[in-house]
C-alpha positions in Angstrom: -29.7 -1.8 -62.6 -28.1 -0.5 -59.0 -29.5 -0.4 -55.8 -30.4 2.7 -54.1 -28.0 2.5 -50.1 -26.9 4.8 -48.0 -24.8 3.2 -44.3 -25.2 4.5 -41.8 -22.4 4.0 -39.1 -23.4 4.3 -35.3 -27.5 4.4 -36.0 -29.2 6.9 -33.4 -31.1 4.9 -31.3 -34.4 7.0 -32.4 -33.3 5.2 -36.2 -32.3 1.7 -34.4 -36.4 1.6 -32.8 -37.6 2.9 -36.1 -35.9 0.4 -38.3 -36.3 -3.0 -36.0 -40.4 -1.0 -36.1 -40.3 -2.0 -40.3 -38.1 -5.8 -39.9 -40.1 -8.4 -40.4 -40.2 -11.0 -38.1 -43.4 -13.1 -39.4 -44.1 -15.1 -35.4 -40.7 -15.7 -34.5 -40.0 -13.5 -31.5 -36.7 -15.0 -30.4 -36.0 -14.0 -34.7 -36.8 -9.5 -32.9 -34.7 -9.9 -30.1 -32.1 -11.5 -31.8 -32.2 -7.8 -33.8 -32.7 -6.0 -30.6 -29.6 -7.6 -28.8 -27.1 -7.5 -31.7 -24.1 -4.5 -32.3 -25.3 -1.4 -33.9 -21.9 -0.4 -34.9 -23.3 0.1 -38.7 -26.3 0.4 -41.1 -26.9 -0.4 -44.7 -30.1 0.3 -46.2 -30.5 -1.2 -50.4 -33.6 -0.4 -52.4 -34.7 -2.3 -55.4 -36.7 -4.6 -57.7 -37.4 -7.9 -55.4 -35.0 -9.7 -58.0 -32.0 -7.7 -56.7 -32.8 -7.2 -53.3 -33.1 -11.3 -52.9 -29.9 -11.4 -55.1 -27.6 -8.6 -52.0 -29.4 -10.6 -49.0 -27.8 -13.9 -50.4 -23.8 -11.9 -51.3 -24.2 -9.3 -48.3 -25.5 -13.0 -46.2 -22.9 -15.1 -47.0 -19.9 -11.6 -47.1 -19.8 -11.7 -43.7 -21.4 -11.6 -40.9 -24.4 -9.5 -40.9 -27.5 -10.0 -39.7 -30.5 -8.9 -42.8 -33.7 -8.2 -42.6 -36.9 -7.2 -44.6 -38.0 -3.7 -43.8 -41.3 -3.9 -44.2 -43.6 -0.3 -45.8 -42.5 -0.2 -49.4 -44.3 -2.1 -52.9 -43.7 -5.5 -52.0 -44.1 -6.7 -55.8 -41.7 -4.1 -56.3 -39.8 -2.3 -54.4 -38.2 -3.8 -51.1 -35.8 -3.4 -48.8 -33.1 -4.3 -47.2 -31.5 -3.5 -43.9 -27.5 -5.2 -43.4 -26.3 -5.0 -39.8 -23.1 -5.3 -37.0 -20.0 -4.3 -36.4 -19.1 -1.3 -39.1 -15.9 -3.3 -40.9 -18.6 -6.8 -41.7 -21.4 -3.7 -43.3 -18.4 -2.5 -45.0 -17.3 -5.4 -46.0 -21.1 -6.3 -47.5 -21.5 -3.4 -49.1 -17.6 -3.6 -50.7 -18.9 -7.6 -51.2 -22.2 -5.5 -53.8 -19.3 -3.1 -55.0 -17.7 -5.3 -57.2 -20.7 -7.8 -57.5 -21.9 -4.3 -60.2 -25.4 -4.3 -57.4 -24.1 -1.2 -56.4 -22.1 1.0 -58.4 
């Protein structure tokens, strides 16, 4: 089953704030700061089942130096959302790798 995805080049400040509010950081404030100060050239949002998302996160984080974050607001038992954040070329490289792996069609 393919993941639902959307690529957002040059996300607006309001989109950045919405995404940061939905990211799960646990108690790691330094992790939250890392995302706030990161290069937000593009964001790739993906949504799918837990196994699909974890596989996609593994492929994406091994492919390119992007930040990867789980987004809350969905049913954690069935559907999960993930964001890959970084430079435009890096995020597009993740999208290409996920397409090549058949995760995204």
